[in-house]
N, C-alpha and C positions, 0 to 999 in steps of 0.2 A: 811160676812166674817167669816172663821173659827176662833174659839177662840184659843188662845195659850194653847199648853199642856204641861205636865211635860217633862223634858229632856229625850231624847232617849239615852239610853245607849249602846255605840258602843261595838261590840263583835269582837276582832280580831280572825277570824276562817280561818284556812287554807283549809278547806273542800270546794269543789263546790257544796255540796249537796243541799243547800238552793235554788240555782239556777236551778240545773238540775231536782230537783223535782217538780219545778214550770213550767218547759217547756214541752209542749205536742209534738211539732215537730220543725224542723229546716229547713229554705229554704236558699240556697247559691246562690247569684246573683252576678256573676262576672261582673265587669264594663268593657265595651268594650274597647279593647286596639287598635286594628287595626283601623286606620283612626281617632282615637281620641288622645287627648293629654295624655301624661303619667303624672300621678298624683303622688306627692310626699308623704312622709310618714306621717301617722296619721292625715289625712284630717278631716274635720267636715262634718256631713251629716245632711240634713233636708229633711223630707218627705212632699211632695206636696198632695193637696186634690185628685189628680187623681192617687195616688200611685207612681208617679214618684219621682225623687230625685234632689235635689240641693246639689252639692258637692263643698265645699270651700277648695281649695287647699292652705294651709297656707305657705307651702314652697316657692310656685311660686307666691303667692299673686294673685290667679286667682279663678274665679268661673265658674261652669260648670252645665249644666242641663242634667240628664240621664232619660231614661224612666223607667218604673217600671220593665222591664225585664233587665235593665242594658245597653241598647243601648244609644249611645251618641246622644244627641240632638242638643247640641251647646253651645257656651260660653254665659255668662251673662255679658254683657259690655265688656269693653276692658281696658288694661294697657296703662298707658301714664300720661304725665303731663298736658295735655290740659283739656279744659271743657268737663264734662261728663266722664272723665277717671279717673281711680284708679291706685295708685302705691302700698302702703303697706296699707293692710286692717286691721283694728282693730277688727271687727266683722261684721256679717251680720244678717239680720233679715227677716223673711218670713211673709208677709202679705197675704191676701187671693189670689191675682192674681199678686203679685208683689214681688220683692226681694230688699231689702234696703241694700245697701253697706256703711258702714261707714269707710272712708278712711282718713288715716293721712294726714295732721294734724287735719283738720276740715270738710272734705267734707261729704256730706250726699247725695248719688246717689241712685235714685229710678229707677228700671227697670221693664218692663213688662216680662212676663214668656217667651217671644221670644228672650229677650236680649236686647231690644231697651230701650234707656233711656227716661224715662218719665219726670223727673225733677231733678234738682240739687239745694240743699240748703246747709246751713252750720250750725255747732254747734258753738255757741258763744265762749264758754270756753272749749275746747276739754280736754277730760281726757283719761283714759285707754279704756274704752268702752262706748258707748251710745246706747239708746233704745228709739225708737218712741212710745209714749203713747199719749192719747187724749189731756193731758194738754200741751204737748210740747216734749222735749227730756230729758229722765233720762240720766245723766251721772255720772259714777263711777270714782273716783279719787284714791281710795285706801289709805293705810297708809302711813304716810311719805311725803305726797305731799306738807306741808307747808301751806295749806289752812285753816286749822281749822276744816275741816269736810271731809267726804269720799264720799258723794253723793249729787247730786243737781239736781233739776228739772228746767229746762230752758224753759221759757214760750215764747210764740210768741210775747209778747209785751215787751221782752228783760229783764223782771224781772227775779228773781231767788229765789227759796225756797231751803234752805240747810238742810241736815239730817246727822246724825251720827257724831256728833262732836268728834273731834280727834286732840290731840296735840303730838302724839307719835313721837319720832324721830327714826325711823327704816326705813330700805330699803323695799320698796314694793316688795313682791315676786310675780311677774306676772306669771301666769300659761299659759297665752295664750289661754284659753278655754273659751267658752261663760259664761259670768257672769250672764246674764239675761235670764229667762226662762217664757214665757207667760203661764197663767193658768186662762183661763176664763178672768173675768174682771180684775184680779190682775196680777202683774208682780212679780216673785219671783227672788231673786238674792243671789249670794254668796258674802262673805265679807272677802276675802283673808285669814288672819290669824284667824279670828273669827270662832267660832264653831256654829254660829247661821246662819239660812237661813231667810232672811228677805223678807216681802211683801211689794209691793207699790201698793196702790189702793186708787183713788180719793183724792190723795194729802196727804195721810197718809203713814208713814213707820212703820211698827210693826214686831216684831219677828214672824216667822211662825212656824220654828221648831228649837229647841236646842238639840244639840248632847253633850253627856257627854263622852269625851274621856278618862277619868280616869288618869292614869299614863301618857299617852301620850299627855295630854293637855299641851297647851303652858303655862308656868309659867308667872304670872304677872310681874315678875322682867324683862322680855324681854322688856316690854313697858316703863320701867322706866329709861332706859339708857339715858345718855346725848348725846352719841355718836352713830350713826346709824351702823357703822362698829363693834363696840363693841357689840351691841345688836345682830348683825347677827353672829358674832363669838360666842356668848353665844348660841343662838339657834341651829346653826349648830353642836355644840359639844354634843347635846342632841337628843335622839329619840323622835320625836313629830309627830302629826297627822295634816294633812291638809284636808279640804274639797276641792276637784278638780272641782266637777261639781254637779249639782242637776238637776235631770231630772224628768219631770212631765208628765203625759198623763192620758187618760181616765181610763186606767187599774190600775193606781197606781203612785208610786213614787220610784225613785231610787237616792242613794247618792254614789258618788265615794270618797273614802277616800284613801290617800296616807300616809303611815307610812314611815318616812324618818329619816335617821341618816346618815349626810354627803351625800356621793353619792349613798348610798344604799337605794332604793325606793321599797316598795312593795304596791300593790293595793288591796283594799278591797272594797267591795260594801254591800249596805244595800238596801233590796227590801222590800215595804211596798204595799200591796194589799188590804188594809182596815182592816187587822187583826193583825195589829203590824209589827214591823220590824224584819227581819231575815237577817242574815249576811253570807257572803262567801268570800273566798279568791280567787284571780285570778293570783298570782304570781308576777314577776317582769316585768314591761313594757320593750318591746323590746327583752324579752326572753321567755315569755309565750303568747301563741296566742292571748288569750282574755284580757289580762291585758292592761288597758287604752284604750280600743276600744269601750266601750259602749257609744252610741251617743244619742239616742232619744227613746221615746215611742210613739206609735200611735195605737190607738184601743187597742187590746190585745196583741200587739207585742212589743218587744224589738229589737232595730236595733244596730249592731256594724259594724264597718269598719275595716278590717284587711288586712295589707300589704300582697301581694302575695308571698314575699320573705320569711316572717315569717311562713305563711301557709306551704310552701314547706319545710322549715327547721324543723317545728313542726308538721309534719303531723300526728304523733301518739299522739298529745295532748289528755290528758284523759278528756277534758271538752266536746266538740263536735267534734269529728273528722271528717275531711273534705275528701268526697269521690270523688271530682271533680279532673280533671287533672289540676293542678295549677303549673305555672311556675314563677319563681322570677322576670321575666322582664315583666310581664303584670300588669295591673291596679290592685288596691285593690279589695277586694271581700266584698260585703255587705252581712251580715249574719242577717237573720230575725228569731228571736226566738218567735214562737207562744206559749203564756202562757196558762196554762190549765184553 
């Protein structure tokens, strides 16, 4: 396992240059609209071994499969309250030839790539998100859960190992984005307000990467309040940084950071390809085409998913202008950025 390094200093940079300089070419892959379900805003994306895609529509709580060209293949599972059906999805996980759907409150549904149910199990003590590992299920509970810890490993023999002790009386700020990210034999995960990316491997949890947010770091006073609402009022009255997602791939790592003050949010990204971290800005989510759209890395590519209405509205965006005929009433577009 990689040894912990010194903290990475965050750089609030408005320029896109760190990304545009790293990109060799861009491929635009519209997801089929005709004869396919209409997908809501800001879905999650997973790349399969054959180059195809799994799309998790968080607005409709549905999972779909598309080919590498964007053609609709079919649904993964189905919605409902019965056995083998899901309603509200906490998160999904891609195994070699299977899709794992973690559904509220405690269902774990495993489907093959044709969308058929393979098995159904349950998480013993459900949390915000869970993730299958060889030892059982990792479950993240976050801050302010009253459990005294933020992460647990639930084993097949019904025993439990707990990690990240915590007694903070704060409101957990759920971002609704994947917390866990597989990286070989280890699983990396984000930790809400924390500026540390952790790794779980063989029963151990250790810091993997620390980020120094400087003046945007969350003050320790935030965790010392006796009242969760007072703590949140204190935090929201200040400008602060949150890690939204951590992306890993063969070609490197990316971190998504939001700088937030009240309702004003801007997206920034760090890219590390083995030679240190470089930073770039992406503007405001929902206003700038690429802000909040980076989803995963595969090989030497970074994938984004952009709503068609935003592409039509921001056609002249100065990051990577889209030359395709895009209309606001079609499904999102996958953008594959080939790195140099």
